[in-house]
N, C-alpha and C positions, 0 to 999 in steps of 0.2 A: 732902066734903073734910075734915071734922072726923075722921071715922073713919080716913082715910088718914094724917093727921098722927099720930093716936093709935097706929096700927100702926107707923109709922116710929119714934116715940119709944120704944115698947115694945121693938122689936127692938134699937135702939141700947142701951137700958138693960140688956137681958139679955146682950148681947154684951160690954159693958164690965165687967160684974160676974163674968164667967166667964173665968178665966185660960186654960183650954184653948181656949175659943172664940177668944180674942185670938190665941193662938199659931197656931191654924188659919187665921185670917183673914190673919195676916202671911204665912204660907206660901202662901196663895192669891194674894197680891199679888206675891210674888217668883218663884214657879215659872215663870209664863209668860214673864217678861222674860229669865230665864236661858236658857230654850229658844230664844228669838229671838237673844240675843247670841251664844251658843255656835255656833249654826248659821251666823250671818253671819260670825263669825270663821273658822270652818272652811272657808268658801267664799271667804275674802277675796281670795286670788290663787293659786288652784290651778294655773294655767297659766303662772305666771311662773318665771323661772330659779331663784329661791330655793327654790321648791317642786319643780319638775320635776328639779332637780339631785339630788334624793334618790331618784329612780327609777333603779334600776340596769339598764342595758342592756349586754349583752356584745358585744364587737366582736373579730373575728379575721379576718385576711387570709391565705388560702392561695394567693394569686396568685403564680405562678411567674415572672412578669415576661416581658420580651421583649428579645432581643438585636438591636439595630439597629447594624450595623457593629461597632464595638468598644465601644459604649456599651449598658449594660443599663438598661432602663426598667421600673419596677415601679409601676404606677398604684395598686395596692392598698395598698402601703406609704405612698404619699403621702396617700391618703384617711385611713388610720389616724393619720398624723402630724397632719393637719388636725383630726381629731376630738379629739386630745389637747389642742388649744387651745380646744375648745368646752366651755363650762361649763353649758350649758342642760340637759344630761342627765348622770346619774351613770354615765359610761362605765366599763366594766370591760374591760380589754384582756387577752384570754386568749391562751394559747400555741397551743392546738389547737382545731379546730372541734368535736371531741367534748366538750371541756371546756365550751365555750359552750352547746352544745345540751343537754347534761345539766343545766346550770345552769337553763335554761328549764324543763325537765321537772320538776326538783325544786322550783321556785319561788324559787330564789335570785335569778334575774333575771326581769324582766318580759318581756324580749325579747332576741333575739340577731341580729346582722348578721354573715353569713359571706360574705366576698368570694371569688368563685369563682377556682379556680386558673388558668383561662384568661382572666381578666378583661382583662389588658393586651393579649393577643393578639387577643381578640375586638373590643376597642375600635378597633383599626386594621385589622380584617379587610377593610374596604371597599377597602383599597389593593390587595388581591389579587383583587378581583372577586367574592368570596364573602362576603356579609354575614352576620355572626353577632352577635347582641345580647349584650353583656357582662352577666353576672348577679351580683347581690347577693342572696343567699338570706336571707329574713327569717323568723325563728321568733318566735312570740308565744304567751305563756301567757294565754289569755283567761279561764281559771278563777280566776285570782288576784284580779282586781278588775274592776269593770265599766267604770270611767272610764280607768284606766291604759292599756289597749290603745289608746284613742282618742288619748291624748297621745303614746305611743311610736309609734303608726302615723304620726303627722305627721313623726316623725324619719326614717322610711323614705322618705317622699315628699320631704322636704327634702334628704336625701343624694342621692337620684336626680336631683332638679332641679339640685343643685349640681354634680354630676359632668357632667350634660348641658350645663349652661351653661358650665362650664370647658372642656369638650371643644370646643364650638362656638366659643367665644371664641378658644381657642388655634389651632384650625384656620383660622378666618377671619383672624386676625392674621397667621398664616404665609402664607396666600394673598395677603393685601394687601401683606405685606412683599416677597414675590416679584414682586408686580405692578409693582415698580420697572421691570421690563422694559418695561411699558407706557409708562413715562415716559421712559426713556433706555436704548437698546440699545447705542449706541456714540457716538462723537464726532459722527457725522453726523446723528443724529436718533433718533426713537422708533419703536415697533413699527408705528405706522400708516404712517410713511414707508417702512420696510422692506417692509411688505405692498404698498404702492402700487408700489414698484419692481418687485417680483416680478410683480404683476398686469400692469403695463405691458409687461414682457418677454413675458409670455404673450399679451397682446393683440397685440403685434407679430408673434409667431409665428403667431397665428390669421390675421392679415392676410396673412402670407406664404403660408399654406395656401390662402387664398381666391384669391390671385394665381396660385398653381400650378394650382388647379382651373380657373381661367379659361383658362390656357394649354392644359390638356388638352382643354377643351371646344373651343377654337379649332382644336386639332390634329384633333379629331374632325370638325369642319366641313370642314377641308381634305381629310381622308381620304374623307369622303362625296362630295366633288366628284370626287376621283380615281376612286372606285368607279363613280360615275355615268358616267364616260367609258369604262367597260369595253366597252360595246357598240360604241363607235366603234373601239376597239382591235381588236375581232374582225374588222372590215372590212379591216384592214390586215395581218392575219396571213398571208394568202396570199403577200404580197410578202416577208415575213420568212422564210418557210420555206426559200428558196433559200440564205440565209446562215446559217441556224440550225445546220446541220451543222458548218460551219467554226468557228462560235462555240463550239459544244459541245466540240470537240476542244481548242481553245485554253483553254477554261475548266478542263478537267480538269487540264491541266498547271499552270495558275496556282494551282489549289486545292492541289495537292500541294506546290508550292513554298511557298505561304502557310502551310500546316499545319506544315511543317518549321520555318519562320521563327518561327511563333507558339510552338511547343514550345520552341525554343531561347531565345526571349525569357523565357518562364515560368521556365525553369531558371536563367537569368541572375538574374532577380529573386529567386528562391527562394534561390539561392546567396549573393547579396549580403546578404539579410536574415539568413540563418543565420550568415554571417561576423560581421555586426554584433552579433547576439545572443550569439555565442560570446565576442566581445571584451567585451561588457557583463557577461557572467557572470563572466569572469576578473576584470574590474575590481571587480565586486560582492564577489567572494570576498576580494580583497585589501583592500577598504575595510572589510569586516566584521572582517577580521583586525586592521586598524589600530584599529578601534573597540574591540575587545576588549583590544588592547595598551594603549590609552589608559586603560582602566579598571583592568586587572590588572597590566600590566608596562610602566611608562612608559619603560623603557630601550629598548624595541623600536619606539617610535613613529617615530623617524627612519628606521629600516630599512623600516618599513611604508610611509612616504611615498615612499621611493625606489622600492619595488616598484610602487607605483601609477603613478609617473611612467613606468615602462617600458611600461605598457599604456595610458597616458593617450591618449584619442582625439584625432586632429588635426582640423582644420577640414574636411579632405577626406573624413573617414571616412564621414560620412552624406550627403555631397552628391551631387546629380546622379544619383540612382538612376533617376529618370525619363529623364534624358538618356542614361544608359547603355543603358536599355532601348530607346531610340529609335534608337540608332546601328546602322548596318549592317542595317536591317530593310527588308523589301520595301515597295512602295507600299501593298499591301493591308493589311499589319500597321500601317504608319504611319497609314493612314486610320482604323483602329479606335482606335489610341492617341489620335489627334486628337479623336475623338468623346468620349473620356473625359479629355481633357487637363486641363480645369479642376479636375475632382475629384481626379485623380492629383496634379496640382501642389499642390493644397491639402494633401493627405496628406503630400506630400514637404515642404511648408513646415512642417507640424507636427513632422515628424522633425527637420528642421533646427533648429527653435526649441527642441525638447527637448534636442538635442545642445548647443545654445548655452548653455542653462541648466546642463547637466551640466559643460560646459567651464568656465563661470564659477565654479561651486562647487568644481571640481577646482583651479582657479587659487587660490581662497581657501584650500584645504587646503594647497597648496604654500606660499602666503604666510604661513600660520599655523604654520609648522614650529617656531617658537620660542614659540608660545603655550601656554597651559595645556592639560593633557590634557582637561579638561572642554570647552574650546573645540573641540579636535580631535574629540572625541566628537560634539559637536553638529553640526559641519560634516559629519562622516562620515555621520551620520544623514540630513542633507539630501542628500548625494551618493547615498545608497542610494535615497532617494525619487526623485531625478532619474533614476537608472538604471532604476527600475521604470517611470517615465513614458516614458523613451526606448524601452524594450522594448515598452511598450504602443503607442507611435506606430509603431514598426517593424511590429508585428503588424497594426496598423490598415492600414498601407500594403500589407503582404503580402495582407491580407484583401481590400483593394480590387482588387488584381490578380487574386486567386484567385476572388473572388465576383462581380466585375463585368467585368473585362477578359477573363479566360480564358473565362467563359461566353459573352461576346460573340464571341470568336474562334470558339468551338465552334458557336454559333448561326449565325454568318456562313458558316463553312465548310459546315455542314450545309445551310444555305439554298442555298448555291451548288451543292452536290452535288445537292440536290433539283431545283434549277433546270435543271442540266445533264441530269439524268435526264428531267425533264419535257420539255425540248427534244427529247431523243432520242425520247421517246414521241410527242411531237407530230408529229415527222417521219413517223411511221408512221400517224398518224391521217388520215382523209379529211376532206372539207369538212364533212360532217355532224357530226363530232366537234368541230369548231370552234364550231358552234352550241351544243353542250352546254356548252362552256367559257364561252361568253358568257352562257348562262342561269345558270350557277353564279355568275358575277360579279354578276349582278343581285340575288343574295341578300345580298350584303355590305352594301348600304345599310341594310337592316332591322336587321341585327346591330349596326351602328354606331349606329343610332338608339337601340336599347335601352341600349347602353353610355353614350351621351350623356345619357339620362334619369337614369341612376344618378349620373353625375358632377354633373348639375345639382342633384339632390336633396342630395348631399353638400355642395355649395357653399352651398345655402340653409341647411342645418343649421349649417355653419361661420359663416355670416353672423349667424345668430341667437345663437350662442354668443358671438361677438365683441361683439354689442350688449349682452348681459348683462354681459360683462366690463367694458365701458365704463361701464355703469350702476353696477357694483360699485365701480369706481375712483372714480367721482364721489361715491358715498355715503361711502367711506372718507375721501376728501379733505375732505368736509364735516364729519367728526367733530371735526376740530381747531377748527372754528368753533362747535361745540355747547357751550353753557354748562354743561349738566349733566355732560357728559363731562369738561370741564376741571375742574369742581369735584371730581369723583370722583378724577381724577388728583392733584389738589392734596391731597386728604384722604389718599389712599393714600401719597403721598410724605411728608407731614408727620407723620401719627399713625395708622398702621395698627392699633395696639393699641386705640386709642379706638374706631375703627369696628368692630373685632372684638367689643369689649364691647357695643356697641350692637346688632349683629346677633344676638348670643347672647341678649340680653334687650331686644328693641326696645320693648316696652310697659312703661311705668312707670305704676303705679296711683297717682293722686293722691288721697289719702284726705281726705274731708271728712265729719267726724262730725256728725250731726244729733242734738242733745240728748246730748252726750258724757257718759259716766259714767266716773269715775276708775278703778274696780276692780270685780272680780267680786263682792266682798262687797256693795258698794252696789247692784249689779244684782239680787242675790238678796234684799236686805233687804225689799222690799215683800212678797214671798211669805212669808218667815219671820215678819215682824212681824204680818201679817194672820192667819197660821196660829196664832201664839201668842195673839192676841186671842180667836180662836175656842176654842182649847184652854182659856184662862182662863174663858171663858163656859161652856164645857162642864163644867169641874170644879165651878164654882159651881152649875150646874143639878143636879148629882148630889149635892153635899154640903149645900147650903143647902135647907132645907125651904120648900116653896111653900104648903103648906096651913096655915091658922090653926086650931089645935086648940081654943082656948078662945074661941069666938065670942061667948059671953055677955058678955064685957068690952066689946063694942062694940054700940051701939044701932042696930038696923036695918041691919046690915052687908050690903052688896050685893056681888055678884061683882066688879063694877068696882072697888069700894073695896078689896076684898081683893087683887085682882090688882095694882093700882098701889101699894097700901100696902106689900105684902111685896116688890115689885120694887125698892124704893128701895135696900135694902142691896146687892142684886145690882148695881144701877147704880153705887153708890158704890165698891164693891170693883173693878168693871170699869174705872172711870175711873182709880182708883189704879194698877191693873195697867198700864194704857195709858200713864199719865204716866211711870211708872218705866221702862217699855220704851222709850218715845220718847227720854227724856233720856239713858238709857244708850246707845242706838244713836247719838245725835248726839255725845255728849261722852266716852263711854267707848270704844265701838267706833270711832267717828269716821267714820261713813258720810258720803257726799256728800249735801248737801241745799241746794237753792237757796232754798227757801221754808220756813223752820223752823216758823213759826207755823201756816201752812196744813198743814204736815206733821202737826203735833200735832192740828189740827182734824179732818183726815181720819181719823186713827187714833181720836180721841175719838168721832167720829160712828159709825165702824165698830164700836167697842166698845159703844156704846149700842144700835145695831141688832142686833148679834149677841147681846148679853146679853138684850135684850127678846125676841128670836125664840126662843132656846133656853129661856128662862125660861117662855115661853108654851107651848112643847111639853111641858115637865115639869109646869107648872101644870095643864094640861088633860088630858094623857094619862099622867102619872106615869112609870112605868118604860118604857112604850112610847115616850113622848116622849124619854126619855134615850137609848134605843136609836136612835131616828130621828136624834138629834143626832150620834151617833157615825157612823152611816151617811152622813149628809150631809158630815161632815168627811172621811171616807175618799174619797168620790166627788170632792170638790173638791181634795184633795191630789193625786189621780191625774189629774184632768182639767180643772183650772182654768188651765192654762198657766203655772204658777209656775216650772217648771224647763225644760220643753220647749215649743216653739211649739205652739199648739193645732192648727195645720194638719197636724202630723206624728202626732197622736194618732188612735186609732180613731174611726170615724164617730160612734159613740154619744156619745163625749165632746164631739165638735164640735157635736152637737145640743144637749146639756145645757149647754154652756159659757155660752150667753147667759142661762141661768136661774140661774147660780151667783153668790151674793153676793161670793165671793172675787174674781171677775172685775172687778167695779166698784170694790171696795175697793183692790185692788192697782193698778189703773190710776190711781186718784186719788192714791195714794202715789207712783207713778212720775212723775206730773206734778210733784210737789214736788221729787223728786230730780233729774230730768233737765231739767225746764223745761216751761212751760205751752204748750199749743197752743189758742188761742182760749178757748172756755168749757168745754172737756172736763172740767176738774176739777169744776166745779159740776154738770155733767150727770151725772157718775158718782155724786156724792153724792146728787143728787136721785133717781136710780134706786133707791137703797137705801131710799127711803121706801116702796117697794112691799113690802119685807119688814117694815117697821113695821106696815103695814096687815095683812099676813098674821098678824103676831104678835097684833094686837088681835082679829082674827077667831078665832084659836086660843084666846086667853085669855078672851074675853068671850062669844063665841057658841057655841063647842064645849065649854065647860067642863061645863055641866049634862048635855048629851046623852052625854058620855063618862064620867059619874060611875058609872053602873051597871057599865060594863065595867071601870073601875078597881077597884071594890070586889071584883068577881069575881077579878081578877088578884091583889089583895092577899090574899084568902082562900086562893087556891091557893099563894101563896108561903109563907104561915104554915103550911099543912099540910105543905109540903116539909120544914120544920124546918132547912133549910140557907140558903135565900135570905133576904136582908135585906128 
């Protein structure tokens, strides 16, 4: 212990008497702290608006916009306008895309955003059924800086998300605003009520179809019974043959008479319909003329109304077409008309109704003779619509005669002709021919049975469809009682924009920071402070001598005494370096620190461990130890997880990570800055004792074995004439 104290006293005495040595020692104490402070300050807030606003990013929009009706929409210009209000990046708004791109190539801008010329059109392309993604072309100069592209790259993503969110929000808000139709379509109710009415009408129609199919099936049953009696009829045919010839002759005359009457009736109907349509055409022409006069020449309005009165239809114009057709017709024709009486009278009623509407609107036109031209124009338009409806009804009536009654006449007359011919042919047949006819009649029940099966299947399908309709009506009626549906309607009615914003960004991340750190500088402080302590220890191990030249001054000097005695100056300077660095980081730089004393304690302990370890390498291995100190620093700077998470580094660094002293020193300092977790702080400091043990092994056990190698290296250096 005596020799250790003598070495310490001797070293202090020599240092204080040498001005150069004092200056060097002062430099040793200051350089590491400057390294730490400047690096912490340079990383203080590189991602904040104050810093990123200095990064120049060019923006240009070549969007040609989109014409919707009479309004031009240009989304690209709106994006540029919004960016002008954004101060997080140093936006440079260029006139042309070439200017922006050339600026990126030359290095004037870190990046450039070029909004495509079809941006607006592609944004709404889904409306036309062909989806096209709108493009914002992003140019980036990755050569200029390693970190800047990462910052500007976030700008690209932010703009994309903002445009997408704004688009979804606007689209959703518009949809919900139009969904007022769900809430109220008219004075009588909402869309569910309207849908139920339509479905109920369809349900009634399906029930009518089912009833009709039932009627046809019943008719088939009757027909089957009729056909079944065909064999019995054949037994009586012989008695009919005697009167068949007389009946055939009478039938031929009746058919001719009926054909003539039917053709006359068809001509009468056709002529009546043509006359009505001609009258309507003349009326339409004069109403059109009146309408044009009301718009262009108000002085002719009275004349136009007078002209319309001349052709204004009377109540008898469209009446009794059916009755006229019925007059003076033969019994055969009247029988056919009676078969279609209900349908024909319904068509006739439609014609009468349309003529009544027309007559009512014409009366209004006459009564409005002193009204404004705009009123006359409106009534004239209604009259024209009435005329079109009348013509449609007349044509429907004509079609009913043409497509239903006339074919029935033709079918009846043809049937009668065939019957007469058949009777005449039967008269010439013998008894055996009658048996053939009876056999033919026997085939009809099979044919009728097949038709009946088809009708029965159709009826079953109609019943199934009607059941589904009833279930659908029940479900829709139940919507009004659904709580979620009512809440949706209420929200859509009260605040569609709020719901639009929610749908565009439904998830909100609630941030809960564990061990929050105020700024990036405080986050990087553990790495740069620990690195500066290592750098300080490294400089001392290369500048301060570890070997005692004049050992004769000390009695029985041992390796242990020499090791610890000479280490004291290194320890003292290291602690001074650390104290200055810590105080400057806390009060000059202003890093966050929740436990200041323990922060200093962790740094002080780290300085002791690093100084002792690097001192031991130089003490035992000389220049080789100095080289090892540099290598260890380089490895730890790259792979100790100071700047990037250790998980993203190559595998070799992940393996070495647990053996690096930086790891435990930085984690202990982080505990002081962010907050403690259990006993981690003391565990990290305790682990550093392993490097104290390694330092003692290096300095005490490996010193003498390495002396021969050190002497050989020293001789080689002296021979070079260059190396110190």
